[in-house]
N, C-alpha and C positions, 0 to 999 in steps of 0.2 A: 504493500500500500504506500502511495507517495505521501509526502508531507502535506501537500495541498489537499489530498483526499482525506487524510486524517483530520485536518483542520475543519474541512467542510462537514465531515461526519460528526465531529464533536459539536460543532455549532448547531447542526440540525437536531441533535439530541437535546441540546439546551432549549431550543425553541419549542420542541414537542413537550418536554417535561416541565418547563418552568414558565413558558411564555416570554422569557428573556427580555427584560426591560433595559433601557439605556443606562450609561454610566453616571457617576455622581458629578457634582459641580466642581468647578475649579476652586471655589472657596473652601469646600470641605476636603479637597484632595482625594476624593474617592476614585477608585479605579473604574475601568470600563466593564462591558458586559461579560457574562460567562464566568464571573468570579467564583461561584460556588462549585463549578464542575471540574476543576483541575485537580488531578492527583499528582502529588509530589513523587510518587513511585513510578509514574509513567506519564510525564508531562508531554504535551503536544509541542514538538520542536520543529523549527525550520529545517534543521539537519539532524538526523538521528544521532543521539548520543553526545551532542555538543550544544552548548548555549551560545548562540551567535548574537553578539552585541555590537551595535553601531555607535559611532560618534564622529564628530567633524575632524577635519585635518586642515590647519594645525589644531591640536587639542591643547588648551591652555592650562598651565599650572595656576593655582594649586588643585584644580579639578583633576588634572591628569599629570603624571610625572613619568619620565622614562620613555622607553620604546613601546609601541603598541602590543607586542607579544607579552610584555611584562609590565603593563600599566599599573602605576600606583596613583597617589593623589586621592582626593576625597571620592570623586565619582568612580575612578578606577578601582579603588578599594571596595566601595559599596557594591559595584557590579561583580567583582571577583568573589566577595563574600556571599552574594546571592548564589553564584555558580557553585561555590564550595558547599553550601548548605543543601543544594539540590544534587550534590554528588556528580557534578558535570564539569568537564573541561570548558574553558571559555575561548571563543574565537572572536577577535576584533575585526570589524569591517568599517569602511568609511561611508558616512552619509552626511552630505552638506546640510547645515542647519536649516536653510530655507526650503529644502526639499522634504525634510523629515515629516512635517505635519500636513503634507499634501495627501489627498485621498488616494486609495488604491492599495494594491498588494505591496508588501515589504519583503525584502530579501534578507531579513534578520528577525530575531525573536523580539528584541526591543532596542530602542535607542536611548542612550543616556548622555545628555549634552546640555545641561542647564536649561532644559525646556520647561517653561512655566505652563502649568495646567490652566487653560482658559476654556470658557464655554464655546468660543468660536472654533478652537482647535478640536474640541471634543465632538464637533459635528462631523469630523472626517477621520479621527483616530481615537484610540482608547489610551488611558493613562493608568498607571499604578497609583496607589496612595502616595502622598507626598513624602519625600525623604529629606527635604531641606526647605526652611522658611526663608524666602528671599526678600531683599530690599534693593531698590535702585540706588546707584551711586552717580554723582555728578563730578566729572573730572574736567579740570581746566589747566592751563599753563599758569605759572606763578605771576606772570606779568599781564594776565588777562584782566579785563574790566570786571569779570565775575569772581575774581580770586577772594574777595571779601564777603561774598554772599552768605547770608545767614538764613534767609527765608526764600520761599518760592517766588514771591514778588520781586525780590532782588535779581531774579534771573529773567524777568520779562523781556528785557531788551537785548538779550544775549543771542548770538547766532549759534544754535545747537546743531549737532549732527548725531545720527544713530544708525544702527544697522536695520535694514528693511525687515519687516515682519516681527520685530522684537517687542517685548513689553517695555523696553527702554524708550522706544519711539512712542508707545502708548502713554507712558508716563509724561513725556514732554508735551504731547498734544492734549492730554486730559487733565493733568495736574498743573503744569506750569503755564500752558497756553501762551507761548511767547508771541511777541509782536511780529517776529519774522518766522516764516515757514522753515522748519528744520530741514537740513540737507540730509539726504538718505543715501546710504552706502550699501553695497552688496555684502560686505564682510566687516567684521570687527577690525581687521587689519587696515582696511581702506579708511574707516572712520578714525582710527588711531593716527594714520599718516596725515589725514586732513587736519587733525588737531595740532600735530607737530609742525606742519607747514603753515599754520595760521589761516587755513581756509574756513575753519570754524573756531568759535570761542570756547565751546564746551561740548563734552561728549557724555552721553548717558547710557549706562548699561548696568549689568548686575554688580552689586556693591563689591563683592570679593574680587571680581575681575578688574574693576577700576583701581582698587588698592594694589593689586598685584602689578598692574601696568605702571602705576606710580613708583612703586618700590624697585622694579627690576627692568623696566623697558623704556620709559619715557622720562628722560632727564628734565628737570625743571617743571615737572607737573605737580598738581595738587588735587586731592579729592576734597571738595568743599563741604560735602555732606551726603547723607543717605536719606532715603524716604521709603519707609515701609508701606507696602500696598496690599497686604494680605495675599501675597503670592507664594505658591509652593512649586518646587521642581518635582516633576514626576517622570518615570520611565514611560516612553512612548511605544505603543503597540499598534499593529494593524487593527483596524476596527473589527470588533467581533472576536478577537483572539481569546480563546479560553485560557491561555497561559497567564493572563492577568491575575487570575485567582491564585495560582501557585506563587507568583512573585509577591503578591500581597500577603500571603501566609508567611513567607520568609521575612519580608520587611517588617511585619508585625512582631515577629520574634526578635528581630534586630533592634527594634524600638524598645521592646519590653525588657530585654536583657542589657540595655545600655550601649550596644555596639555602635549605633548611629551617633550617639552623643560622644562616645570615645573617639570615633573617626573625625567628627567635626572639630573637637578640641585639638586633635593631632594636626589636622591639615588647614583649618580655617580660622581658628581663634584669633590669630594675629591680624587678620584682615577685617575684623568686625567692629573695631573701636573707632568709629567715625561719628562726628556730631550729626544729630538729626536736623534736617531742614524744617523750619516751622512753616505752617500754612500762611 
């Protein structure tokens, strides 16, 4: 039996037995459909005997460290621990961020790539329960007019940039509502280069990423603040994947036994001490 046939058969069984409703909302961080049907002893996998996990390239520290075959970092370690607890080897493949949440078949079991759970994305894909509570960070150069910003209103006249399709771009448009339209870039690297070259005054993306870029990649930069938006990162699955249930079982155990907290302290704690931007 092929993997696709196995997935189809599993999904059909769910529909017949349970009436299979949709996944949870981004606010609650609930996973997608089929969550009760997955057996950890015989999980439905894209490739028999292997957990195939996707992320983008380049994959940024501290989310990922080292080479793909031996990824560490917070997300690398979370995915590897899920595989270990499912008694499976892990195989890493590349999936560009902007393509991950498009509808359709996936050539992997799940994608882990700082992907925020949103209702819009849940219309096309399924998510696991959340494994990290995210905030947005605002990065500027130290000589920027926004370097002394303390509130969202202080950023109204700033020329922002962000990667297309991200919650960083949503944050700019929905919370800051700047007087100038933000410039939109295909990748984080493109937005980073625009900030360094002075094409934009400020760059918004996930808090941990902005602090990492400040500390290790962009000389003369500063993170002026963070803004929590009730966001969670989730692992992304093909819509209707019954494997969501197995991964949620493992994530629940990792939450309950303190593993997620331990990995967050190990990899992320140094990046979280940033002032909060006031409304």
